N, C-alpha and C positions, 0 to 999 in steps of 0.2 A: 509893372515893369515886364519887358519881354524876356522870356527864357530863350536865349540865343541857341543853345544846344538843342533844345526841344524843337525850335523852329527849323534848324538845320536838318534834324532828323526827319521832320515831316516833309520838307522840300525834297530831300534825298529819296524818301519813300515814293513820292509821287513821280519824281524825275526818273526813277528806275523804270517805270513802264514806258515812258516816252523814249528813253534811250533804247530799250528793248525793241520797241516798235520801229523806230526810224534809224537807229544806229547813232554812234557818236558824231560822225561827220555831218549828218543831216539835221540833227537836233539843234535848236537854237535856244538862247536864253529867253526869247520872246515866247516860244512854245511852253517852256517850263513855267514862266511867270503866269501865263494864261491858265495852265493846269492847276497851279496853286492859288489862283485868285489873288495875285499880287501884281502890282505894277512892276514892269521890268526893272526900273531903277531901284525898287526896294529889294530886289533879289541881291543886288550888289552889296547890301548891308550884311548879308549872310555868306555870300560867296563872291570871290573876286572875278570869276569867269566860269565858263562852261566846263573847262577842264577840272576845276576845283569841285564842281557839282558831281561830275563823273567820278572823280576820285572818291568822294564821299559815298557814292553809290556802290562802287566796287569794293570798298573797304567794308561796307555793310554786308554785302553778299559774301565776302571772304569770311567774315565772322560767322555768318549762318553756316557756311560750309564747314568751318573749323568746329563749330558746336556739334553739327551732325556727325562728323567723323569721330570726334571724341566720344560721343554717346554710343555710336555703333561699336567702336573698339572696346569700350568699357563693358559692354554687354556680353562679350565673348570671353571664354576661359582659356582657349588654346591659341598659340601663335598662328596656326593655320586659319582658325576661325576669325582671328583679328585681321589677318591679311585679306581674307575674303570679304569681311564686313567693310574694310577700308575701301577696297576696289568697287564693290557694289554700291556703297553709299556715295562714293565719289562720282561714279558714272551717273547715277540717278540725280544727284544734286546739280551736276554740271548742265544737265538738260534743262533744269529749272532756272538756273542762274545765268540768264542770257548775257547780261552785261559783264559779269565776271569772266565768262568764257570769251566774250568778245575782247576783253582786255588781255587775255592770255594769247589770243591768236591773231588779232587784227594788225596787219602790217602798217596801216595808216597811223595807228597809235604808237608805233615804235619811235616816233619822233618826239614823244613826250617823256621827259625824265621820270616823272612820277610813275609811269607805267613800267618803265625799266626797273625802277627801284621796287615796285610792287611785285613784279614777276620774280625778281631775284629773291625777295623775302618769302614769297609763296613757295618757290622751288626749294629753298632751304628748309622750310617747315615740313614740306612733304618728304624730303630726303630724311630729315630727322625722325619723322614718324615711322617710316619704313625701316630705318636702321634699328630703331628701338624694338620693333616687332621681330626683326630677324635675330637680333641679339638675344631676345627672350627665347626664341626657338632654339638657338645654339645652347644657351644656358640650360634649357630643359632637355637637351639631347634629342630634339625633334628634327632640327635642321643641321645639315653638315655643309658648312660653307667655308671655303678657303679664303675668300676675299669679300668681306661684307660690303665694302665700298663699291666694288665692281658689280656685285649682285644687286645692290640697291639701284645703281645706274641702269642695269639691264631691266629691272622691274619698272623703273620710271619711264624708260624709252618705250617699253611695251605698252604701258598705260597711255602714253601720249599717242602712240600709233592707234590703239584701240579707240581712244577719244576722237582722233581724226576720222577714223572709219565711221564712227557713230554720227559725227557732225557733218559728214558728207552725205547724209541722207539715210544711213542705215539705222533707222530709229527703232527697228523691231528686234533689237538685241534683247536677250533674256538673261536671267541669272544663270541659266544653263551654259550660255556662251562664256560667261565669266568663269564658271566652273571648268569648262574646257581649257580656257586660258591658264587657269591655276594648275590644272593637271599637267600642262606642258611645263610651266614654271617649276612645279614641285618634282616632277618625274622625268622631264625631258622627252625626247622623241626616240631614244635608243630602245631597241628591243631587249627585253630582259630575260 
């Protein structure tokens, strides 16, 4: 008997590289079938269409990112360390998770409801993680924040801007760049 979930996982794993290479728009079910050594018609036993395959791929990548972030945060003892680990891990992982990143930024994909739903869920998870770190910092007397919600939004906007900067070709960012970004977030630009 065929283990459907295992087969779906294997197909998604192989399809990941095809989507990363050609992008969502140019990838076909035929190419995926060829790469997994199956007839195109047999792929439809596991996935209804290319969108469903892509959805499985980005969900897999989202899980990888989630695990990396949780591990990085759990290895830090201070809220500052957790925020830094979150940002550094996030930026490194996004460079590796091409399909996940494509799903977050590709305008063509905005026409698909599952991407909209996925983006919304991811944004909520990210917001929740940052709020948790900020609240821990407040509780420990390390952060002084008047509005946690607004501060979280500011951090997320900054991260998305940094992310855009990186993915526009500035791939030589370093952890020192992240530290400079955090310096501004933590201490601002005012002369003291």
